[in-house]
N, C-alpha and C positions, 0 to 999 in steps of 0.2 A: 712213497705210502709210510717208510718205517716214520717218518716223524708224525703221520696223522697216531698214527700204530701208541704212538709211545706219549703223544699229547694225551688221548683215549686213558692209557692206563695211567697217566701223571691225575689226571682230575678223578677217577675211577674210582685210586688211590685212598686221595684226600675224604671221599664219601663213605671208603672200608675204614677206614681210620675215624672216621667221626660216629662208624655206626660201633666200631669195637671198643673205644670211648666210653659210649655209654651202656656196653655189656660191662665192661668192667664196673663201672660205680654201680649199676645194680651190683655185681657182687660185693663189691667196700660194704653197698648199705646191709647189704645180705650175714655180713663178717659182723659188721661192725654192730648192727642191730639188733637181731636173729641168732649168734653163735655166742661172740660176746670179744673178735676175732676177726678186728676187715682183711688182716692178712690170710684168712682163714678163708672167709670167704672170695678176694680175689684168686686167690688158689682151685676154688670150686670153677667156677664163672673159665679160669681158662681153661681145666680137663677138660668142661663140657664142648666149651669152643674149639679146642686141637681134636677131641676124640669126632666128634661134627666136621671138624674141618677134612682129615682122614680118609672118613666113611666118603664128603661129599666130593674129594678129589680124585679117588679113586674107585667110586663105583656111584659116581653122581648122577654117570649120563645114563648106566643101564639102569638105577633105578625112576629113574625116567624115560627112560623109556621100556619098562615094564609098566610102572605105573600109567603107560598112557594105552597100553596095549599090542607095543609095534610090533612087527613081522618083519625082519627081515630078509631079504629077496638077492636073488642073481640075477645073473645079467640077461639067462634064458630068459625070468619070470617076464623080465618088460626088460624089451633094449631097449627102447626108448629112452623110457627114465632113466637108466643106466649110461648111455652114450651121451644125457645132458648136462648130468651129476661128471664124468668124466671131461668133458667137453669145457666147464665149470672148475675145476679143478684147475687142469691143465692154462686156462686162464688167469686165474688165481696166484698162482704160481706154490699152491701145497704141496708138500714133500712126500703124501700119501693120500690114495684113493680114499675116501668119507666109506662106511659104511653106509648101506640103504636101506630104509624101514616103512613099511605100508602099515599105516593105519586103519583099520578095518572103522571108518564112520563117515557117514555121508558131509558133514561136516565141512566150510574149506578152513584151510591152514595145512599149515607146518611149522617146523622149527628143526632145530641143529642140535648139537650136545656135544660133549668129550671133553677133555681137559686139557688138551693143545691139540696146534696143526697134524700133528703125527699121528691122533687118537680121536678121530670125530666124525658121528655118522648127523645123516639128515633123516628126516623124517618127515610122509608128506602125507595124509589122510587121502585116500579111494576117493573123493567127494569131490577133491582139486582135483586132482589128477584125471578125476573124467571129465571135468569141466575146462581144464586150462591145451590151446594151441604152444605145438612145440615152442615159439617166441614166447610167450606166458609163463610156460614152464620152465625155460633158463632165466628169463628176469624171478622169478621164485628163490629158483636150486641156487642165481646170481647170489641174489638177500644173503644166504642162509650158507654158501662159502664168504662173502663177508664178514658175517660174525664169527663163521671161524679163524679168517684172515686177521679180524684186529682183535683176537683173543677177548671179545666177547664173551663167549664158554664161560671161560673159568673164571673172571670176575663176575660175573654172572652167577653164579656157581658160589661162591665166596660170599656173595652178598648174600645169597638167601640162607644158607651157610647162618651166618649172621642173624640174620634174623630170626631166625626161627629160635641160634640160643637165648636171643634176646629176650621175645615169650616166651618161650620156658621158666626163663632165669625167673621172668616178671611173673610170671602166673605161679611160682612157686611160693617168691619171698610173698607176695597177698596173702593167697590162703596161706604161709605158716607165720604172718603177722597175725590175720583174724583169730585165726584154731588155736594159735601156740600159745596164748597168753601175752602178754607183756613182756616188750623187748630183752632182751640178755641186758643189754649197756640200764637199761631204764632201774635196771633190780642194781645197778653196780655199786661200788662205795660215792660215785657222786652225786647221789640223788637227794641228799641233806644238803646239796647248794645249793641256794635260789640261782643263783646266778648261774655255777653248773645246769643247771634241772630244767633254766630256759633257754639257755645252747643250745642244750638236749634234745628239749622241744621241737624246734625251731630245725632243726637238721631233719627228724624225724617226720615232720608233712615235707619238709626239701623232698627225703626218702619214699614220701607215700605217693607224691606225683611224679615224680618222673620213674617207680614202679608202673603210676601208672601209665604218662604219659608216652616213656622210652619207646614201648614198643607203636606206637602210631610216629612218630616222628622216625625213627626206622626206616616201618614201612614207606614212608614220603620221600627216605631218604634213597630208596630200595627200586620202588615205581621212575623216582629221577632217574637215576642211571639205567633205567629199562628204557624211558625214551627215550635218552639220546642215541645209545645205540642202533637203534629202529634207520633214522634219518642217514648215519654213517654209514648202515650196510645198504641202507636203499643205493647210497651213491656209488657203495662201490658196487653193487648189481649194475649201475648203467656204464661204471668201467669194463667191467669183464664182457659183460654181455655187447660190447658199445651199440644199443637199441633199447632208453629208459622207457620209450611205449612197453616193450615187453609186458616188464612189472609192472608199470603203470594200470595198464588192461589187466594186470591178473587181479590186481587190488582192486581198480574196479566191479569184477565180479568176486571177492570177498567182501569187499563194504555194501552188497547188495544182496548177500546171507547171510540170514542173524541166528540159522541155525548152531547154535552153542556142539562147543563138542563133549561130549562124551564123558570122557573120565579124564577131560584137564580140572583142576581146582585154583584156588588163590595163588599156592607156590608158583606150579609152573607154567600160571598166565604169563606172565614177560616172558614166558621164551620162545611163544608161538609168535609168527608174522605178525599177525593182527588182535586183538584177544578176543578170545577164545567163548567167553562170552559177552559180547555188543551184541545191542540191542539195535532192532528196525533207522531209528534215530542216529545214532550214532555218526551221520555221513555231515548232523549238526552241530555237533555236543561239537563244544571248547574245546581244547586240553585243559583239564584239574590236576591239580596236585595229587588224586587217588587213579587219574591215568593210567593204567600200565602201557600204551602205546597214543602216538598223536596220533589226533582224527584221520583217518583214511582220507578222508575227501585230500585234508593237506598235504596228505605225502605225493597225492597223484595232482596235484599241481605242482608242487616242486615237480617232480619227475618230470610233467608235460610244458614247461618254463626254460627246460635246458637247453643250449643253441648247442653245444655237443656233448661231448660223450667225459669231460675232466672234474679233476675236481673245484677246480675254477668255475667250469659251468651249473655245475650242483651250487656253488656258493651260491653267485651272481641268482641263479636262481629258488634257491632257502633265502635270500635278502629279497625279493619280490613278494614273498609269500608269507614273509614273516623279518619282523623286525631284530636285530640279531646280528650273527655267524652262527657255525657246526664245524668249520671245517680250518685246524690250526694254518693259524700267515705262513709258518713253517712246512708244509701240508702245501699248500698254495701256491708257494715261489718254485716247488721243486715235482711238480708234475708234471711229466711225460710219458708218452707212445711208448717208451723204453723201460716202462716200470710195467707194464705187461705180456 
């Protein structure tokens, strides 16, 4: 398990580093061309990143739950849901019981949030809660516990902060460039040098292209991170529940219900167990770079192709449905029942 977590984190960090590089590149452009100091632009980018990261780390979970209209419950409010979450907490080995929330929405969906396993929360819509039997509920909550255990939540929160910072800086840069007149460096002392002017013009074009494309590239990387973590959480759910069919059956019900989550938005969509904006034909859609989640039908086929309930079994099922691998080889060699 820990090998799998470390590998997941390592690959995710690469994506976050690339997103951070995009953010700093935009900051450099803002400083060099619009302020006259590349260092000042980098400082501005870092300040925005740090402030948003602190907010995301300490308040991100509360913000997501608030935006979603989630209501915290206690055991007496829904004993079965509480018992299922407690069982999955024990099975996953989490250090603390997650807070439980219900979203008053007839759409079928769920998500988890929190900065670490000791400060986690799970939320489920009232519509999904009404539709699931106990085995299916265990599968969904096991999936969400998988996100918590695998440290997906913090990684996605930080990636979301980076994406937001990139979008904000790119928006400010484009508005400043087109409405504030000529760039600061374009009015500098090198304006009279033809060679220097040509280089500056080329860099300016590169910078403008970067401002336009950076938010798109960052979003693609964010979605790629989101899709990969769904497979890993599905595998974790199969391990915790010892019954892959529970999650597969739950996903089947989610797949045939196209009703969108009313208070979901583009920033929160990757946090849900399935795309909250999905359409009737989602089951027939192939995965694309702009997808927040893998096709639900594909996830169901993988779960039902499992011969057992280990990471090795999920890996073999994954390979039978898709090309490539999803579980790190180091984790495959160390998966035993004793981990659970």
